[in-house]
C-alpha positions in Angstrom: 11.6 3.0 23.7 8.0 2.1 22.9 5.6 4.9 23.2 3.2 5.0 26.2 -0.5 5.6 25.7 -0.2 9.1 27.3 2.5 10.2 24.8 0.3 9.2 21.8 -2.7 11.1 23.0 -2.5 14.7 22.2 -4.8 17.6 21.5 -3.9 17.3 17.8 -5.2 13.7 17.7 -8.7 14.8 18.6 -8.8 17.8 16.2 -6.9 17.3 12.9 -5.1 20.3 11.4 -5.9 21.4 7.8 -2.8 19.6 6.5 -3.7 16.4 8.3 -7.3 16.6 6.9 -6.0 17.3 3.4 -3.6 14.3 3.6 -6.5 12.1 4.9 -8.7 13.1 1.9 -5.8 12.5 -0.5 -5.4 8.9 0.9 -9.1 8.3 0.2 -9.0 9.6 -3.4 -5.7 7.9 -4.4 -6.5 4.7 -2.4 -10.0 4.5 -4.0 -8.3 4.2 -7.4 -6.3 1.2 -6.3 -9.1 -1.3 -6.7 -9.8 -0.1 -10.3 -6.1 -0.4 -11.2 -5.7 -3.9 -9.5 -8.5 -5.2 -11.7 -6.3 -4.5 -14.8 -3.1 -5.9 -13.3 -4.8 -9.1 -12.2 -5.8 -9.8 -15.8 -2.1 -10.6 -16.6 -0.4 -11.3 -13.2 -1.2 -13.9 -10.6 -2.4 -12.4 -7.3 0.6 -12.9 -5.0 3.0 -12.1 -7.8 1.2 -9.0 -8.7 1.3 -7.8 -5.1 5.0 -8.6 -5.0 5.7 -6.5 -8.1 3.6 -3.7 -6.7 5.3 -3.4 -3.3 8.8 -4.4 -4.8 8.7 -1.4 -7.1 7.3 0.9 -4.3 10.1 -0.3 -1.9 12.8 0.3 -4.5 11.5 3.9 -5.1 11.3 4.6 -1.4 14.8 3.1 -0.8 16.2 5.4 -3.5 14.5 8.4 -1.9 16.0 7.5 1.4 19.5 7.3 -0.2 19.1 10.6 -2.1 17.7 12.6 0.7 19.9 10.9 3.4 16.9 10.2 5.6 18.0 8.0 8.5 16.7 4.4 8.5 15.0 3.1 11.6 17.2 1.7 14.3 16.7 -0.3 17.5 13.1 -0.3 18.7 11.9 1.8 15.8 13.3 -0.9 13.4 11.3 -3.6 15.2 8.2 -1.4 14.7 8.9 -1.0 11.0 9.4 -4.7 10.5 6.2 -5.5 12.4 4.3 -2.8 10.4 5.6 -4.5 7.2 4.7 -8.0 8.3 1.2 -7.1 9.4 0.3 -4.2 7.1 1.7 -5.5 3.8 2.8 -9.2 4.1 -0.1 -10.4 6.3 -2.9 -8.1 5.2 -2.3 -8.3 1.5 -1.3 -12.0 1.6 -4.6 -12.9 3.3 -6.8 -10.6 1.2 -5.4 -11.8 -2.1 -5.9 -15.4 -1.1 -9.3 -14.8 0.3 -10.6 -12.9 -2.7 -10.0 -15.9 -4.9 -13.3 -17.4 -3.7 -14.9 -14.5 -1.6 -17.3 -12.2 -3.5 -16.0 -8.7 -3.7 -19.1 -7.2 -2.0 -18.8 -9.6 1.0 -15.0 -8.8 1.2 -15.7 -5.1 1.3 -18.2 -5.5 4.2 -15.6 -7.6 6.1 -12.9 -5.1 5.5 -15.2 -2.4 6.7 -14.6 -3.8 10.2 -11.0 -2.3 10.1 -12.0 0.9 11.9 -14.0 -1.0 14.6 -11.1 -3.5 15.1 -8.6 -0.7 15.2 -10.6 1.1 17.9 -11.0 -2.1 20.0 -7.4 -3.1 19.7 -6.2 0.5 20.5 -8.4 0.5 23.6 -7.3 -3.0 24.6 -3.6 -2.1 24.4 -4.1 1.2 26.3 -3.4 3.4 23.3 -6.8 5.2 23.3 -9.6 5.8 25.7 -12.9 4.1 25.2 -15.4 6.4 23.5 -19.0 5.3 22.9 -19.1 7.9 20.1 -16.2 6.2 18.2 -17.9 2.8 18.6 -21.2 4.2 17.4 -19.5 5.9 14.4 -17.8 2.7 13.3 -21.0 0.7 13.5 -23.1 3.3 11.6 -20.5 3.4 8.8 -20.4 -0.5 8.8 -24.1 -0.5 8.2 -23.6 1.9 5.3 -21.0 -0.4 3.7 -23.4 -3.3 4.1 -26.1 -1.3 2.3 -23.8 -0.3 -0.5 -22.6 -3.8 -1.2 -25.8 -5.6 0.0 -26.7 -6.6 -3.5 -23.4 -8.3 -4.0 -23.2 -10.3 -0.8 -24.0 -13.5 -2.6 -22.4 -16.0 -0.3 -21.2 -19.3 -1.6 -17.8 -18.4 -0.2 -16.0 -21.1 1.8 -15.6 -20.3 5.5 -11.8 -20.4 5.1 -11.8 -17.7 2.4 -14.0 -15.4 4.5 -11.8 -16.0 7.6 -8.8 -15.0 5.4 -10.4 -11.7 4.6 -11.2 -11.2 8.3 -7.6 -12.0 9.1 -6.6 -9.3 6.6 -8.8 -6.8 8.4 -7.3 -7.8 11.7 -3.7 -7.4 10.3 -4.6 -3.9 9.0 -6.1 -2.9 12.3 -3.1 -4.1 14.4 -0.6 -2.5 12.0 -2.3 0.8 12.7 -1.8 0.3 16.4 1.8 -0.8 15.8 2.6 2.4 14.0 1.3 4.4 17.0 3.0 2.3 19.7 6.5 2.4 18.3 8.8 5.4 18.1 8.1 7.7 15.1 10.4 7.9 12.2 10.3 9.5 8.8 7.4 8.1 6.8 9.6 7.4 3.7 12.1 5.4 5.8 9.5 3.6 7.7 7.6 2.6 4.6 10.9 1.6 2.8 11.6 -1.0 5.4 8.0 -2.1 5.8 7.3 -2.5 2.1 10.6 -4.4 1.5 9.5 -6.7 4.3 6.0 -7.1 2.9 7.3 -7.7 -0.7 9.6 -10.5 0.7 6.7 -12.2 2.4 4.5 -11.9 -0.7 7.2 -13.3 -2.9 7.5 -16.3 -0.6 3.8 -16.8 -0.8 4.0 -16.7 -4.6 6.7 -19.3 -4.6 4.8 -21.6 -2.3 1.6 -21.2 -4.4 3.5 -22.0 -7.5 2.4 -19.0 -9.4 3.8 -18.0 -12.8 6.2 -15.1 -12.3 6.1 -13.2 -15.5 6.3 -9.5 -16.5 3.3 -7.8 -18.1 3.2 -7.5 -21.9 0.3 -5.0 -22.2 0.7 -1.3 -21.8 -2.5 -0.9 -19.7 -1.2 -3.5 -17.3 2.1 -1.5 -16.9 0.0 1.6 -16.4 -2.0 -0.1 -13.7 1.1 -1.3 -11.9 2.7 2.1 -12.1 -0.4 3.6 -10.5 -0.7 1.1 -7.6 3.0 1.2 -7.0 3.6 5.0 -7.1 0.3 6.7 -6.3 -1.4 3.8 -4.6 1.5 2.7 -2.5 4.4 5.2 -2.2 2.1 8.2 -1.9 -0.9 6.6 -0.1 1.2 4.9 2.6 3.5 7.9 3.1 0.5 10.1 3.6 -1.0 7.5 5.9 2.0 7.6 8.2 1.9 11.4 8.1 -1.8 11.3 9.2 -1.6 8.6 11.8 1.4 10.4 13.5 -0.9 13.4 14.0 -4.3 11.8 14.7 -5.6 8.7 16.5 -5.2 5.3 15.0 -9.0 4.7 15.0 -9.8 8.0 13.3 -7.2 7.4 10.6 -8.5 4.0 9.8 -11.8 5.5 8.6 -10.1 5.9 5.2 -11.1 2.2 4.7 -14.7 3.1 4.8 -14.5 6.0 2.4 -12.3 4.4 -0.3 -15.0 2.0 -1.6 -17.2 5.0 -2.3 -14.5 6.5 -4.4 -13.9 3.2 -6.2 -17.6 2.9 -7.2 -17.6 6.6 -8.4 -14.5 5.9 -10.5 -16.0 2.8 -11.8 -19.0 4.7 -13.0 -16.9 7.4 -14.6 -14.3 5.2 -16.2 -16.2 1.9 -16.9 -19.8 3.1 -17.2 -20.9 1.2 -14.1 -24.3 2.4 -12.7 -24.8 4.4 -9.5 -27.6 2.7 -7.6 -30.0 4.0 -4.9 -28.2 1.6 -2.4 -25.0 3.5 -3.1 -26.5 6.8 -2.3 -28.3 5.7 0.9 -25.3 3.6 2.1 -22.9 6.3 1.2 -24.9 8.7 3.4 -24.6 6.3 6.3 -20.9 5.9 5.8 -20.3 9.7 5.7 -22.5 10.1 8.9 -20.6 7.3 10.7 -17.2 8.8 9.7 -18.4 12.2 11.0 -19.7 10.9 14.3 -16.7 8.6 15.0 -13.8 10.8 13.8 -14.9 14.5 13.4 -17.9 15.4 15.6 -17.3 17.0 18.9 -17.9 14.8 21.9 -21.7 14.5 22.5 -21.2 14.7 26.3 -19.8 18.3 25.8 -22.9 19.3 23.9 -25.4 18.1 26.5 -26.6 20.5 29.2 -25.1 20.0 32.6 -27.4 19.0 35.5 -28.5 21.9 37.8 -25.8 22.8 40.3 -23.0 20.9 38.6 -19.7 22.6 37.6 -17.4 21.9 34.7 -13.9 20.8 35.8 -11.2 21.6 33.3 -9.5 18.6 31.7 -6.0 18.1 33.0 -3.2 18.9 30.7 -1.3 16.1 29.1 1.9 16.9 31.0 -0.1 16.9 34.3 -1.6 13.4 33.5 1.9 11.9 33.0 4.6 12.9 35.4 7.8 13.6 33.6 10.8 11.4 34.4 13.9 13.1 33.3 14.7 14.6 29.9 13.6 11.5 28.0 10.1 11.7 29.3 9.9 15.4 28.4 11.0 14.7 24.9 8.4 12.0 24.5 5.6 14.3 25.6 6.7 16.9 23.0 6.7 14.2 20.3 3.5 15.4 18.5 5.2 18.8 17.7 8.3 17.0 16.4 7.2 14.1 14.3 10.6 12.8 13.4 12.8 11.6 16.2 16.6 11.8 15.6 17.9 8.6 14.0 14.3 7.2 14.0 14.9 5.6 17.3 
């Protein structure tokens, strides 16, 4: 059974727990290192093939974990959700982005990908998963301005329209995959990612075959180190933590990791490769942090404004009151946030 909008909205989604927040920050730090590692792997491996190796290794590790821990694999509607998550979040997103980056400057690509939180918010609202909040829209736009400032010097645009549209398609795939994860029944993050990454790796391998890329194994130790990082820390850990967070928070708030990761990437580049920290990075970074706070963490502005004279505050209806229960199944659905893993992942 596909989750209804009411069942996905919960008090925990508006106010993340300390564990959820810690996982969110871990995604930002580990994910920020991916771009640095991919630079090394791309020196030996063709783009689609490199992505295939990355997610193939990650999928094998996750499948082994599923077997050893006897975690149930998704079934029924949950399996459909895992397959869609893999097609969109791994096959589609990384297929488009690897192809688009061949001729799109990295700075311009970062600005386009910074649309992910905004697209996630709009898609979630359009599909009835979240309520429209002006504050969420404002936060996404403020952070987008910050990313544009950070990468403004690198926007040099001789990029073909098709390449830029490919990066935009990647952003749309990432955004919709966030919504898919929230709409379909929850299963164990390891099992969900095992199916999704296997699906994504198959799509990326097909793209590599169609593109006629050389499919070779790395010969340099640093390339293997980079692949190990993006496969284990950057894929197994990051996307398992991502599913942990998105099951406990809103899709739009979780997607703000996409805005914070580039800041970590630049900081790591300065520490590891001696790249300079510019004034644009400091100013733009402040905008990004402000936007993330306004859109994902700040209390609703309407609650902070004084009420007009004579008006009264009406308590918000409880979730159970908003959605009438229909039998035991509906009651179990409403209790889903406190029990993140459904029996049999279905």
